[in-house]
N, C-alpha and C positions, 0 to 999 in steps of 0.2 A: 685767434681761435686755433687750437691744435688740429692737426690733420687727422681726421677720423674717417677717411675714405676706406671702404672695404679693401682689405689686403688680399693678396693672392694666397695667403696661408689658410689653414683650416679654420672652421668657425670656433667661436668661444664655446667652452664646455659648460654643462650645468653646474659643475663644481665651482667654476670661476664666478658664475652668476650668484650662486647661493653663498659664496664667500663674502659677499657684501652684506654686512649686518643690517643695514637699513632695508635692503631688498627683502631679506628674510622676514622682517617685520611687516612690510607692505604685502608681501605674498600671503603670509599667514592671515593677516587681517582681512584681506580681500576674499580669500577662500572661505573664511568663517562667515563673512557677510553674505556671500553668494549662496552658500548652502542654507544659511538661515532664511534668506529671502525666498528661496524656492520651497523650503519646508513650510514657510508661512503661506505662500500662495496656495499650496495644496491644502493646508489646514483651513484657511479662510473660506475657500470655496465649499468645503465640507460643512463648516460651521454655519455659513449663511444659508446653505441649502437645507440643513436640518431645522434652522429657525423659521424659514419661510416656505419650504417646499416649492420654491420657485427657481427654475433653471435660469431665468433672466436675471434675477438678483445674484445668483451664484456666478454667472458669467460676468456681471458688472463688477463683482468683487475681484475677479481675476484681471479684468481689463483696466481697472482704475490705476494700476501701477504705471501704465503707459501715458496717462494724461499729463503729468507734469512736463514731460519732454515735448508733447505736442502743443501744450498751452504756453509754456514759458521756459523751455529748456535752456535756450541760449542766454536768456536774461538771468536765470538762476545760476547758471555756470559762471557768468561774469562776476558774481559775488566772490567766487573763489580767488579771482585775480586781485581783489582788493585787500585780502586778509592773508595771514600766515597759513600756508597749506596745512601744516600739522593741526593748527587750531580749528580750521574748517572741518577737517576729517573727524577730529575728536568730538566737536560740537554736534555734527550731524549724526554720529553714532549714538551719542547720549540722547539726543532728541528722539531718534527712532526707537531706542530701547524703551524710553518712558512711554511713548505712544503705543508700542506693541503690548506693553503691560496693561494699558487701558483697554486695548482691543480684547485682551484675554479675559477681562472681567465677565463672569457669567451674567446672562440676562440682558446684555446690551441689545437695544433694538437694531434691526438691520441698517436703518438709515445712519445711525450713529457709528456703526462699524465701518460703513463705507466712507463717512467723513473722516474718521480717524485714520483709515488706510490712506486716503488721499493726502492728509497732512503728513503722514509718515513718508510717503513717496516724494513729497516736495524736497526732502533732504537729499534725494539721490543725485540730482544734477550737480549741485555744488560739491558734494563729496567725491563723486566720480571725476569731476573736472580737476579738483585739487590733486587727486591721486595720479591722474594722467599727466598733469604738468610737473609733478614731483619726480616722475620716473627718470627723465633725462638728467636730473641733478644727482641721481643715485648710480645709474649704470652708464658706462661710456663705451664707445666703439661698438664692436660686434656683440658685446654682452647685452647691449640694449635690445637688439633684434631677438636674441635668444630669450631674454627676459619677457619680451612681448609675446613670443610664441608660447612660453610657459604660462603666462597669464591667460591668454586666449584659450589654450587647451584646458587649463584648470577651470575656467569659467564654464566651459562646455561640460566637463565632468561633474562640476558642482550642480549643474542643472539636472543631470540624470540622478545623481545621488540625493539631491535635495527633494526632488519629486517623490522618489521611492520612500525616503525616510518620512517625509511629510504625510504621504498617503497612508503609510503604515501606522504612524502615531495618531493621525487624525481619525482613523477608523475606530480607535479606542477612546481617545481623549483629545479633541481639537485644542482645548485650552493648554494642554501640556506642550503641544507643538508650537503654539504661539509664544509661550514662555521660553521655550528653547531658542526661538528666534531672538527674543529679547536678550537672552544670555549671550548669543553670538555677537550681538552689537556691543555688549559690555566688554567682552573679551577683545573685540576688535579695537575699541577705544583705548583699552589699556596697552595693547601692542603698539598702536600708533603713538600714544603719548610717551611711552618709555623706550620705544625702539627707533624713533625717527628724530633726527636733529631738527631743532627749531630754526627756521630761516625767515628773513624779512619778507614782506609781501612782494610779489612780482611787480605790482603797480604801486608806486609811492603816492602819497597824498598830493604831491605837486602835479602828478600826471592824471589825476582823477577829473572826470567831468560828470555829466548826467549819466545815470545808469543805462538809459536807453541809447544814448550816443555811444557809450563804450561797447554795448552789445552790437550796435550797427557796425562799429569798427571791426568786430570779429567777422561779420559777414563780408565786409569789404576786403579784408586781408585774405580770406579764403578764396573768394571768387574773383578778386581783382589781381591776384598774383598768378601768372601763367602756370608755374610749376605746381602750386598748391591747388589750383583749379583742376589741372589734369589729374592729380592724385585723387581729389575729391570725387570727380566724375567716375574714375575707375572703381573706387570703393562703392559709391552709390549704385553703379551698374551691376556690380557683383551681388549686391543685396537684392536687386530687383528680381532675380530668378532663383537664387539659391534657397530662398525661404519657401518657395512654392510647394515642393513635395510635402514638407512638414505641415504647411497650412491646409492642404487638401487631403491629408492622410486619412482622416476619419471617413470621408465620403469615398475616397479611392479604395480603401480597404473593403467597404461594402460592395462596391461595384466589381472589384477584381479579386475576390477571395479565391484562392486556389493553392495548389502546391502543398496541400496538407495543413494549411493554416486556417484557423477560424478568423472571424472579423477582428476580434480584439488583438490577437497575436499579429495579424497583418498590419493593423494600425500601429502597434508598438514598434515593430521592426522598421517601418517606414519613418516614423517620427524620430527614432533613435539613430538612424543611419547617418544622417547629415552631421549631428554632433560627434559621432564616433569618427567619421571620416575627417572632421575638422581637428579633432584631438590628434589623430595619427599624422595628418599633414603638418600641423603646427610643430609637433615634436620632431618628426623625421626631417623635414626640410630645414627647420631651424637649427638642428643639431648636426645633420650629416652632410649638408651642402655648404660648400665654401662661400664666404660672403660675396665675392665677385660673381660667382655663378648664380646666386640668388637674384641679383639684379638682372641678369640675362633671362632668367626664367619667368620674370614678371609677365612678359608678353605672351608666351605660349600657355602659361597657366591661366591667364585671363580668358583666353579663347577656349581652353579645355573645360573650364568650369561650366558654362552653359552647354557646350557641345556634349558633355557627359549625359545630359538629360534629354537630348534630342531623340534617342531610341525609344523613349516613352511613347512615341507615335505608334509603335508596333504593339502596344498593349501587353507589355511583359507581365509575368506573375509578380506577386508582392516581393518575393525574395530578390528578384532581379531589379525591381524598382528600388529596393533598399540599397542594392549594390551601386546602382547609378547615382543615387542620392549621396552615398558615401564618397564616391569618386568626385562628385561635385564639391562636397565639403572639403575633401583633401586638397583639391586645387585652390579653392578660395583661401584655405588656411596657409597654403604655401606662398601666396602672393601678398596677403594682407599685412602681416608683420613687417615685411620689407617695404611695401608701399607706405605704410603708416610711419615706419621709422624715418623714411625720407621726408614725409610730411612734417613731422615735428622738428626735424633738423632744419627745415627751411622756414620755420616760424621763429620770430624773435621771442625771447623769453616772456615778455610781458603780455603776449597774446595767446599763450598755449591753452589756458583754461577756457578762454572765450571761443577759440577755434574748436576745442573739444565739444562745447555746447552746440555749435553749428553742425558739426559732423554727427554727433549723437542724435540730434533732432532729425537731421536728414535721413539717417538710417531708419529711425522709427517710422517716419512718414513713408519712406520708400517701401519698407517691408509691409506696412499696413495696406498701402495702395496695391502692391503686388498680389497679396492674398485676396483682397476685396475684388480686384479686377478679374483674376483668374476664377474666383468663386462665382462671379456673375456670368462669366463665359461658360463655366461648367454647367450652368442651368440650361443652356441651349445646346451645348456640344459635349461629347464624351470627355472625361477627364484626361485620358491618355492623349487625345488630340490637342486639348488645350495646353497641357504641359509641354508636349513635344513642339507645338508651333510657337508657344511663348519662348521656349528655350532656343529655338532656331532664330527667332528675332533677337534673342540675347547674344547669339554668336555674331550676328551682324553688328549689334551695338558695341560689343567688346572689340571686334575687329576695327571699328572706327575709333574707339578709344585708344587702342594700342598704336594705331597708325599715326595718331596725333600725340603720342607719348613724347615728352621732351627729351632732348639728347642729354648725354652724360655731362657735357660741358655746361649746358643750361642749368641742369640740376646742381652741379657743383657751384656755379655762380650764385644761385639762389641760396644755397647753404652758407656760402661765404658772406653774402649780404646780410643774412639773418644773424650770423655771428657778430658782424660789425654793428648791427642795430641794437644788439643786446645791451651794449654799454649806454645807449641813449635812453633805455627804459629805466634802468636802475643799476647801480654797481653790482656786479655779479660776484658770488662767493667763489673763493678759490678752493681747489681740491686739496685734500689732505693726503698723507703718505700712502694710504691704502686705496686711494682712488675712488672714494665714495661720492665725491662731487665731480661733476664733469660738465662739458659744454654741449654734449650731444643730447638731443631731445628724446622725447617720450613715448607715449603709448596710445594705440587705438586697437579695437578688436571687432568682433563680429556681433550682430544683433545688439544685445546690450553689450556684447564683446566686440562687435564690429568696430566700435569706437570706444576704447576705454579699458 
């Protein structure tokens, strides 16, 4: 395996990353799918509410996208290991396109819309797992970390843009917004089909067993390997508190309106602050900080992320709350691409999609638990007290995580072992002259971008 250790030189540039033809295709396809997804989420909630006049039905239409990860995310992601990554991504896009067209048909009863939406979201885990496993075959060296930062930041921007576009179109014609989402899936499928090289499956037929057993192997390699376990715990811990301001924004805005902002504006700035901070952190740290320095920054950024929210104890006004949330998002974005880059480098090639399923499901569960737990606590105590105390506990948790962080020697040994194991899974493709194939692994992000 080539030596891909971070050098003492400057980081890879955006130009170097976008010079990779396949990365351009993955980036464009992902951005289109993300924007389309968030447009559809905004449109579906409006459509269902118009049809039923029920807040519960509308909320169910929004929440249904999380169910596949919670019910069978790792199992569905394992399917991506069995088949060609390009074929999985194209098939999932075409399935989602067709189902979104069915959702857009006028006059569908609400129960049918929810069923179609659930069927659509079943394609998310294998598609995202395939994309994640494909990334290390496209980007090498420090270009991988910069590419991960770009993907994470773009996902956050797509969330903001998609919601704005979706809400605007849905207010006039929800069907048009849903058809727009179907069109983004069609374009994404075309970009993947014609922009990404076809590769053999990561898991050959000789290595297949029962699907449940293969899924269990994904859990075992993540939590049974010390380096992977340490990184997974760091990622899960960061998700445990960074989502809280966004999850409690609506109630927080009502309780703490001030500084010239009405309730709606206060909620908007609090909800948007963390994604904006995440975008800035991912781009600035990924581009301006040298590779070796990023590894050093993992520990302080891990502690800074929850520490940034501790001042919530003093019940600051909404604009200051937004600033604290943005600082938290900045710190999380600074550490996640580096930690996740190490994670996939320490994974043998035949386990990357399965490990993605484990991580993505864990992130969804952790975030849901954090919002639910803090919401229940906020029923008895003030939101500033809950957020501040929850974040103070997060500082202790992150301090414990970084204290047990593996040494550089241990990490390097795990990466070398993963490289040696790759040959046992299947013959690996060799890179071409422009470096579009490589040995360095792949991608994780926050929220839905925390891993992926």
